[in-house]
VEXTORLO-745789 format. One line per 3 residues: number of its first residue (from 0); for each residue x, y, z of N, C-alpha, C, CB. Coordinates in Angstrom, 1 decimal. Glycine has a CB too. Example, Ala and Ser with C-alpha at 12.3 -4.5 7.8 and 13.67 -1.06 7.14 Angstrom:
# residues 2
0	13.2,-5.7,7.8,12.3,-4.5,7.8,13.2,-3.3,7.8,11.3,-4.5,9.0; 12.8,-2.2,7.1,13.7,-1.1,7.1,12.9,0.0,7.9,14.1,-0.6,5.7
# end
This chain:
# residues 193
0	80.5,172.6,327.7,80.6,171.3,327.0,82.0,170.8,327.5,80.6,171.6,325.3; 82.0,169.6,327.8,83.4,168.9,328.2,84.3,168.7,327.0,83.1,167.4,328.9; 85.5,168.6,327.4,86.5,168.3,326.3,86.3,167.1,325.6,87.9,168.2,326.8
3	85.8,166.0,326.2,85.5,164.7,325.7,84.4,164.9,324.7,85.0,163.7,326.8; 83.3,165.6,325.0,82.1,165.8,324.2,82.4,166.5,323.0,81.0,166.4,324.9; 83.3,167.7,323.2,83.6,168.6,322.1,84.6,167.8,321.1,84.4,169.9,322.7
6	85.5,167.0,321.6,86.4,166.2,320.6,85.5,165.2,319.9,87.5,165.5,321.4; 84.6,164.5,320.5,83.8,163.6,319.8,83.0,164.3,318.7,82.8,162.9,320.8; 82.3,165.5,319.1,81.5,166.3,318.1,82.4,166.7,316.9,80.9,167.6,318.7
9	83.6,167.1,317.2,84.5,167.6,316.1,84.9,166.4,315.2,85.8,168.3,316.8; 85.1,165.3,315.9,85.4,164.0,315.1,84.3,163.7,314.3,85.7,162.8,316.1; 83.0,163.7,314.7,81.9,163.4,313.9,81.7,164.3,312.8,80.8,163.4,314.8
12	81.9,165.7,313.1,81.7,166.6,312.0,82.8,166.5,310.9,81.8,167.9,312.6; 84.0,166.1,311.4,85.0,165.8,310.4,84.7,164.6,309.5,86.3,165.7,311.0; 84.1,163.6,310.1,83.8,162.4,309.4,82.7,162.7,308.4,83.3,161.3,310.3
15	81.6,163.5,308.8,80.6,163.9,307.8,81.0,164.7,306.8,79.6,164.5,308.4; 82.0,165.6,307.0,82.6,166.4,305.9,83.4,165.6,305.0,83.6,167.5,306.6; 84.2,164.6,305.5,84.9,163.7,304.7,83.9,162.8,303.8,85.9,162.9,305.6
18	82.9,162.4,304.4,81.9,161.7,303.6,81.3,162.5,302.6,80.8,161.1,304.5; 80.8,163.7,302.9,80.2,164.5,301.9,81.2,164.8,300.7,79.7,165.8,302.5; 82.4,165.1,301.1,83.4,165.3,300.1,83.6,164.1,299.2,84.7,165.7,300.7
21	83.6,162.9,299.8,83.8,161.7,298.9,82.6,161.5,298.0,84.0,160.4,299.8; 81.3,161.7,298.5,80.2,161.5,297.7,80.2,162.5,296.5,78.9,161.7,298.5; 80.6,163.8,296.8,80.6,164.8,295.8,81.7,164.5,294.8,80.8,166.1,296.3
24	82.8,163.8,295.1,83.8,163.5,294.1,83.5,162.2,293.3,85.0,163.3,294.8; 82.4,161.5,293.7,82.0,160.3,292.9,81.5,160.7,291.6,81.0,159.5,293.7; 81.8,159.9,290.5,81.2,160.2,289.2,79.7,160.0,289.3,81.8,159.3,288.1
27	79.0,160.6,288.4,77.6,160.5,288.3,77.2,159.1,287.9,77.0,161.5,287.3; 76.1,158.5,288.2,75.7,157.2,287.8,75.6,157.2,286.2,74.3,156.8,288.4; 76.0,156.1,285.7,76.0,156.0,284.2,74.6,156.1,283.7,76.7,154.6,283.7
30	74.4,156.9,282.6,73.1,156.9,282.0,72.7,155.7,281.4,73.1,158.0,280.9; 71.5,155.3,281.3,71.0,154.1,280.6,71.4,154.1,279.1,69.4,154.1,280.6; 71.8,152.9,278.6,72.1,152.7,277.2,70.9,152.9,276.4,72.6,151.5,277.0
33	69.8,152.5,276.9,68.5,152.6,276.1,67.3,152.3,277.1,68.4,151.4,274.8; 66.2,153.0,276.8,65.0,152.8,277.6,63.8,153.2,276.7,65.0,153.7,278.8; 62.6,152.7,277.1,61.5,153.0,276.2,60.3,152.2,276.8,61.8,152.7,274.7
36	59.2,152.6,276.0,58.0,151.8,276.2,57.5,151.2,274.8,56.8,152.8,276.8; 56.7,150.2,274.8,56.1,149.7,273.6,54.6,149.4,273.8,56.8,148.6,273.2; 53.9,149.3,272.7,52.6,148.8,272.7,52.2,148.2,271.5,51.6,149.8,273.0
39	51.5,147.1,271.5,51.2,146.3,270.4,49.7,145.8,270.5,52.2,145.1,270.2; 48.9,146.2,269.6,47.5,145.8,269.5,47.3,145.1,268.2,46.6,147.0,269.7; 46.6,144.1,268.1,46.2,143.4,266.8,44.9,142.7,267.0,47.4,142.4,266.3
42	44.3,142.6,265.9,43.2,141.7,265.7,43.3,141.0,264.3,41.8,142.5,265.8; 43.1,139.7,264.4,43.2,138.9,263.1,42.3,137.6,263.3,44.7,138.5,262.9; 41.9,137.1,262.2,41.3,135.8,262.1,42.2,134.8,261.6,40.1,135.9,261.1
45	42.3,133.7,262.4,43.2,132.6,262.1,42.5,131.2,262.2,44.4,132.6,263.1; 43.1,130.2,261.4,42.6,128.9,261.5,43.6,128.1,262.4,42.5,128.2,260.1; 43.2,127.7,263.6,43.9,127.1,264.5,43.1,126.1,265.3,44.5,128.0,265.3
48	43.7,125.0,265.7,43.0,123.9,266.6,41.7,123.4,265.9,42.7,124.5,268.0; 41.7,123.5,264.6,40.5,123.1,263.9,39.3,124.1,263.9,40.0,121.8,264.5; 39.6,125.3,264.3,38.6,126.3,264.5,39.0,127.6,263.7,38.3,126.7,266.0
51	37.9,128.4,263.4,38.2,129.7,262.9,38.1,130.7,264.1,37.1,130.1,261.6; 39.2,131.3,264.4,39.2,132.2,265.6,39.5,133.6,265.3,40.3,131.7,266.6; 38.8,134.4,266.1,39.2,135.8,266.1,40.2,136.0,267.3,38.0,136.7,266.3
54	41.4,136.5,267.0,42.5,136.6,268.1,42.7,138.2,268.2,44.0,135.8,267.6; 42.4,138.6,269.4,42.7,140.1,269.7,43.8,140.1,270.8,41.3,140.8,270.4; 44.8,140.9,270.4,45.9,141.1,271.4,46.0,142.6,271.8,47.3,140.5,270.8
57	46.5,142.7,273.1,46.9,144.0,273.5,48.1,143.7,274.5,45.6,144.8,274.2; 49.2,144.3,274.1,50.5,144.0,275.0,51.1,145.4,275.2,51.6,143.0,274.2; 51.4,145.8,276.4,52.1,147.0,276.8,53.3,146.7,277.5,51.2,147.8,277.6
60	54.4,147.4,277.5,55.6,147.2,278.3,56.5,148.3,278.2,56.3,146.0,277.9; 57.7,148.1,279.0,58.7,149.1,279.1,60.0,148.3,279.2,58.5,150.1,280.2; 61.1,148.9,278.9,62.4,148.3,278.9,63.5,149.3,279.4,62.7,147.6,277.6
63	64.5,148.8,280.0,65.6,149.7,280.5,66.9,148.8,280.3,65.4,150.1,282.0; 67.9,149.4,279.7,69.2,148.8,279.4,70.3,149.6,280.1,69.6,148.8,277.8; 71.0,149.1,281.1,72.0,149.7,281.8,73.3,148.9,281.8,71.6,149.9,283.2
66	74.5,149.7,281.8,75.7,149.1,281.9,75.9,148.7,283.4,76.9,150.1,281.4; 76.5,147.5,283.6,76.8,147.1,285.0,78.2,146.4,285.1,75.7,146.0,285.5; 78.8,146.5,286.2,80.0,145.8,286.5,81.2,146.5,285.9,80.0,144.5,286.1
69	82.4,146.1,286.2,83.6,146.7,285.7,83.8,146.7,284.2,84.7,145.9,286.4; 83.2,145.7,283.5,83.3,145.7,282.1,82.2,146.5,281.3,83.2,144.2,281.6; 81.2,146.9,282.1,80.2,147.8,281.4,79.3,147.1,280.5,80.9,148.9,280.6
72	79.1,145.7,280.8,78.2,144.9,280.0,76.8,145.3,280.2,78.4,143.3,280.3; 75.9,145.2,279.1,74.6,145.7,279.2,73.6,144.7,279.9,74.1,146.0,277.7; 72.8,145.1,280.7,71.8,144.4,281.4,70.5,144.9,281.1,72.1,144.4,282.9
75	69.6,144.0,280.7,68.2,144.4,280.4,67.1,144.1,281.6,67.8,143.6,279.1; 66.2,145.0,281.5,65.0,144.8,282.5,63.9,145.2,281.6,65.1,145.8,283.9; 62.8,144.3,281.6,61.7,144.5,280.8,60.4,144.1,281.5,61.8,143.6,279.5
78	59.4,144.8,281.4,58.1,144.5,282.0,57.0,144.5,280.8,57.6,145.6,283.2; 56.2,143.5,280.9,55.2,143.2,279.9,53.8,143.0,280.6,55.6,142.0,279.0; 52.8,143.6,280.1,51.5,143.4,280.6,50.6,143.3,279.3,51.0,144.4,281.6
81	49.7,142.2,279.4,48.9,142.1,278.2,47.7,141.1,278.4,49.9,141.6,277.0; 47.0,141.0,277.2,45.8,140.2,277.2,45.6,139.7,275.8,44.5,140.9,277.8; 45.2,138.5,275.7,44.9,137.9,274.4,43.6,137.1,274.5,46.1,137.1,273.8
84	42.7,137.3,273.6,41.4,136.7,273.6,41.2,135.9,272.2,40.2,137.8,273.7; 40.9,134.6,272.5,40.6,133.7,271.3,39.2,133.4,271.2,41.4,132.3,271.3; 38.5,134.0,270.3,37.1,133.8,270.1,36.7,132.8,268.9,36.4,135.2,270.0
87	36.0,131.8,269.3,35.5,130.8,268.4,34.4,131.5,267.5,34.9,129.6,269.2; 34.6,131.8,266.3,33.7,132.6,265.5,32.4,131.9,265.2,34.3,133.0,264.2; 32.4,130.6,265.3,31.3,129.8,265.1,30.3,130.0,266.3,31.6,128.3,264.9
90	30.7,130.1,267.5,29.9,130.2,268.7,29.9,131.6,269.3,30.4,129.3,269.7; 30.9,132.4,269.1,31.1,133.7,269.7,31.6,133.6,271.1,29.8,134.4,269.7; 32.0,132.5,271.6,32.5,132.3,272.9,34.1,132.4,272.8,32.0,130.7,273.5
93	34.6,133.1,274.0,36.0,133.4,274.1,36.7,132.6,275.2,36.2,134.8,274.3; 38.0,132.3,275.0,38.9,131.8,276.0,40.1,132.9,275.9,39.4,130.3,275.6; 40.3,133.4,277.2,41.1,134.6,277.2,42.2,134.4,278.2,40.4,135.9,277.4
96	43.3,135.1,278.1,44.3,135.2,279.1,44.9,136.6,279.3,45.4,134.3,278.8; 45.2,136.9,280.6,45.8,138.1,281.0,47.2,137.8,281.7,44.8,139.0,281.9; 48.2,138.5,281.3,49.6,138.2,281.9,50.3,139.5,282.3,50.4,137.4,281.0
99	51.2,139.3,283.2,52.1,140.3,283.7,53.5,139.6,283.9,51.6,141.0,285.0; 54.5,140.1,283.2,55.8,139.5,283.3,56.9,140.5,283.5,56.1,138.7,282.1; 57.9,140.2,284.3,59.1,141.0,284.5,60.3,140.1,284.1,59.3,141.5,285.9
102	61.1,140.5,283.1,62.4,139.8,282.8,63.6,140.7,283.1,62.4,139.3,281.3; 64.5,140.1,284.0,65.6,140.8,284.4,66.9,140.0,284.2,65.5,141.2,285.9; 67.9,140.5,283.4,69.2,139.8,283.3,69.8,139.8,284.7,70.1,140.5,282.2
105	70.1,138.5,285.1,70.9,138.4,286.4,72.4,138.4,286.2,70.6,137.1,287.1; 72.9,137.6,285.3,74.3,137.6,285.0,74.5,137.6,283.5,75.0,136.3,285.6; 75.4,138.5,283.1,75.9,138.5,281.7,77.4,138.2,281.7,75.7,139.9,280.9
108	77.7,137.1,281.0,79.1,136.7,281.1,79.8,136.8,279.7,79.2,135.2,281.6; 80.9,137.4,279.6,81.6,137.6,278.3,82.5,136.3,278.3,82.6,139.2,278.2; 82.2,135.5,277.3,82.8,134.1,277.1,84.2,134.3,276.6,82.1,133.2,276.2
111	84.7,135.5,276.2,86.0,135.6,275.5,86.2,135.1,274.1,86.9,135.0,276.4; 85.1,134.6,273.6,85.1,134.1,272.2,84.2,134.9,271.2,84.8,132.6,272.2; 83.8,136.1,271.6,82.8,136.8,270.8,81.4,136.6,271.2,83.0,136.4,269.5
114	81.2,135.9,272.2,79.8,135.6,272.7,79.5,136.1,274.1,79.6,134.1,272.7; 78.3,136.2,274.4,77.9,136.5,275.7,76.8,135.4,276.1,77.4,137.9,275.8; 76.9,135.0,277.4,75.9,134.0,277.9,75.1,134.9,278.9,76.6,132.7,278.7
117	73.8,134.9,278.8,72.9,135.7,279.6,72.0,134.9,280.3,72.2,136.8,278.6; 72.0,135.0,281.7,71.1,134.4,282.6,70.0,135.3,282.9,71.8,133.9,283.8; 68.7,134.9,282.7,67.5,135.8,282.9,66.7,135.3,283.9,66.8,136.0,281.8
120	66.1,136.1,284.9,65.1,135.7,285.8,63.8,136.3,285.2,65.5,136.2,287.2; 62.8,135.4,285.0,61.5,135.8,284.6,60.6,135.5,285.6,61.0,135.2,283.2; 59.8,136.5,286.1,58.7,136.4,287.1,57.5,137.0,286.7,59.1,137.1,288.4
123	56.4,136.4,287.2,55.1,137.0,286.8,53.9,135.9,286.9,55.1,137.6,285.2; 52.9,136.3,286.2,51.8,135.4,286.2,50.9,135.5,285.0,50.9,135.7,287.5; 50.1,134.5,284.9,49.1,134.4,283.7,47.9,133.8,284.3,49.7,133.5,282.5
126	46.8,134.5,283.8,45.4,133.9,284.3,44.5,133.7,283.0,44.6,135.1,285.4; 43.9,132.5,283.0,43.0,132.1,281.9,41.6,132.2,282.3,43.2,130.6,281.3; 40.7,132.8,281.5,39.3,132.9,281.8,38.4,132.3,280.7,39.0,134.4,281.9
129	37.3,131.8,281.1,36.3,131.2,280.2,35.4,132.2,279.6,35.5,130.1,281.0; 34.4,131.8,278.8,33.5,132.8,278.1,32.6,133.6,279.0,32.7,132.0,277.1; 32.5,133.0,280.3,31.6,133.8,281.3,32.4,134.7,282.2,30.8,132.7,282.2
132	33.8,134.7,281.8,34.6,135.7,282.6,35.1,135.0,283.9,33.7,136.9,283.1; 34.9,133.8,284.2,35.2,133.0,285.3,36.7,132.6,285.1,34.3,131.7,285.5; 37.5,132.8,286.2,38.8,132.3,286.3,38.9,130.9,286.3,39.5,132.8,287.6
135	39.7,130.3,285.3,39.8,128.8,285.1,41.2,128.4,285.6,39.6,128.4,283.6; 42.3,129.0,285.2,43.6,128.5,285.5,44.5,129.8,285.9,44.1,127.7,284.3; 45.5,129.5,286.7,46.5,130.4,287.1,47.8,129.8,287.0,46.2,131.0,288.5
138	48.8,130.5,286.4,50.2,130.2,286.4,50.9,131.3,286.9,50.7,129.9,285.1; 51.8,131.2,288.0,52.5,132.2,288.5,53.8,131.7,289.1,51.8,133.0,289.4; 54.8,132.5,289.3,56.1,132.1,289.8,57.2,132.7,289.1,56.2,130.7,289.7
141	58.3,132.0,289.0,59.5,132.4,288.4,60.2,131.3,287.8,60.3,133.2,289.2; 61.1,131.7,286.7,61.9,130.7,286.1,63.2,131.4,285.9,61.4,130.1,284.8; 64.3,130.6,285.6,65.6,131.2,285.1,65.9,130.4,283.9,66.7,131.1,286.2
144	66.4,131.2,282.9,66.9,130.6,281.7,68.0,131.3,281.1,66.0,130.5,280.7; 68.8,130.6,280.2,70.0,131.1,279.6,69.9,131.2,278.1,71.3,130.3,280.0; 70.6,132.2,277.5,70.7,132.2,276.1,72.1,132.8,275.7,69.5,133.1,275.5
147	72.5,132.5,274.4,73.8,132.9,274.0,73.6,133.8,272.8,74.7,131.6,273.7; 74.4,135.0,272.8,74.4,135.9,271.7,75.8,136.2,271.2,73.7,137.2,272.2; 75.9,136.5,269.9,77.1,137.0,269.4,77.1,138.5,269.5,77.3,136.5,268.0
150	78.2,139.0,270.2,78.2,140.5,270.4,78.9,141.3,269.3,79.0,140.8,271.6; 79.3,140.7,268.3,79.8,141.4,267.1,81.0,142.1,267.4,78.8,142.3,266.4; 81.8,141.8,268.4,83.0,142.5,268.7,82.8,143.7,269.6,83.6,142.9,267.4
153	81.6,143.9,270.1,81.2,145.1,270.9,80.4,144.6,272.1,80.3,146.2,270.0; 81.1,144.0,273.0,80.4,143.3,274.2,79.6,144.3,275.1,81.3,142.5,275.1; 79.9,145.6,275.0,79.2,146.6,275.8,78.0,147.3,274.9,80.2,147.7,276.3
156	77.9,147.0,273.7,76.9,147.6,272.8,75.9,146.5,272.3,77.5,148.4,271.6; 74.7,146.4,273.0,73.8,145.4,272.6,73.0,145.6,271.2,72.9,145.2,273.7; 73.2,146.7,270.7,72.5,147.1,269.4,72.9,146.2,268.3,72.7,148.5,269.0
159	73.9,145.6,268.3,74.5,144.7,267.2,74.5,143.3,267.4,75.8,145.1,266.8; 74.0,142.9,268.6,74.0,141.5,269.1,73.1,140.7,268.2,73.6,141.3,270.5; 73.5,139.4,268.0,72.8,138.4,267.3,72.4,137.2,268.2,73.5,137.9,266.1
162	71.2,136.8,268.3,70.9,135.6,269.1,71.5,134.5,268.4,69.4,135.5,269.2; 72.1,133.5,269.2,72.7,132.4,268.7,72.0,131.0,269.1,74.2,132.4,269.1; 71.6,131.1,270.4,71.1,129.7,270.9,70.3,129.9,272.2,72.3,128.6,271.1
165	69.3,129.2,272.4,68.5,129.1,273.6,69.2,128.0,274.4,66.9,128.8,273.3; 69.7,128.3,275.5,70.5,127.3,276.3,69.6,126.6,277.3,71.8,128.1,277.1; 68.3,127.0,277.4,67.3,126.2,278.2,67.2,126.8,279.6,67.7,124.7,278.2
168	66.3,126.0,280.2,66.0,126.4,281.6,67.2,126.1,282.5,64.7,125.6,282.1; 67.4,127.0,283.4,68.4,126.8,284.5,67.8,126.3,285.7,69.3,128.0,284.8; 66.6,126.9,285.9,65.6,126.6,287.1,64.2,126.6,286.6,65.8,127.7,288.3
171	63.5,125.5,286.8,62.0,125.5,286.3,61.1,126.3,287.3,61.6,124.1,286.2; 59.9,126.4,286.9,58.8,127.2,287.5,58.9,126.8,289.1,57.3,126.9,286.9; 58.8,128.0,289.9,58.8,127.8,291.3,57.3,128.1,291.9,59.8,128.8,292.0
174	56.4,128.4,291.0,55.1,128.7,291.4,54.0,127.8,291.1,54.8,130.0,291.0; 52.8,128.2,291.1,51.6,127.6,290.7,51.5,127.4,289.1,50.4,128.3,291.1; 51.2,126.1,288.6,51.3,125.9,287.2,50.0,125.1,286.9,52.6,125.2,286.8
177	48.8,125.7,286.8,47.6,125.1,286.6,47.6,124.5,285.1,46.5,126.1,286.8; 48.2,125.2,284.2,48.0,124.8,282.8,49.2,123.7,282.4,48.1,126.2,281.8; 50.1,123.4,283.3,51.1,122.4,283.0,50.5,121.1,282.7,52.1,122.2,284.1
180	50.9,120.6,281.5,50.2,119.3,281.2,48.9,119.4,280.4,49.9,118.5,282.4; 48.4,120.6,280.4,47.1,120.7,279.6,47.4,121.0,278.1,46.2,122.0,280.2; 46.5,120.7,277.3,46.6,121.0,275.8,45.8,122.2,275.6,46.1,119.8,275.0
183	46.4,123.3,274.9,45.7,124.5,274.6,44.5,124.2,273.7,46.7,125.4,274.0; 44.8,123.5,272.7,43.6,123.2,271.7,42.5,122.5,272.4,44.1,122.5,270.5; 42.7,121.6,273.2,41.7,120.8,274.0,40.9,121.8,274.7,42.4,119.8,274.9
186	41.6,122.6,275.5,41.0,123.7,276.3,40.2,124.7,275.5,42.0,124.5,277.1; 40.7,125.1,274.5,40.0,126.0,273.5,38.7,125.4,273.0,40.9,126.4,272.4; 38.8,124.2,272.6,37.6,123.5,272.1,36.6,123.3,273.2,38.0,122.2,271.6
189	37.0,122.9,274.4,36.2,122.7,275.5,35.4,124.0,275.9,37.0,122.2,276.5; 36.0,125.1,276.0,35.5,126.3,276.6,34.8,127.2,275.6,36.6,127.0,277.2; 35.0,126.9,274.3,34.4,127.8,273.4,33.5,127.1,272.5,35.3,128.5,272.6
192	33.2,125.8,272.7,32.2,125.1,271.9,30.8,125.5,272.0,32.2,123.6,272.1
# end
């Protein structure tokens, strides 16, 4: 082996050893502040849109809360999958929706006055079906919105936060919006009569 090749090999080995030592010296990734799953199912009879409806819901999801950034502020990630069926009890016909949504905090800002402003990216889709199971409408895409919370003096602990205000859309839907401008009650009456 030439001196140049040996010198290069030793230099690379030294660089790899230094990198391994640096990685070993790094602190372990912070543990999640909270995480879990949830499930909600319900069936009820309600009076809505001038009809007596059987409403059946099934919602499943998971969430993860991690500290981020130099201040350790909490960032949420949530996934939700579900279905809701609205059955006109007079006709037995149903109008149903299936949805999948991911909500992810993009930016959490400590306002310095005891509040946090949270910018959320919400992506996903919703499909609406008629009584014959035929797909009628599809809404999909993403939106961004903000809200304000009181952090109760503990900006890194979301367990004591209080919702203060919906600050509205920052960016409207970027996808397909078949139900935009439609009236839910009109659709329900049309498809379940």
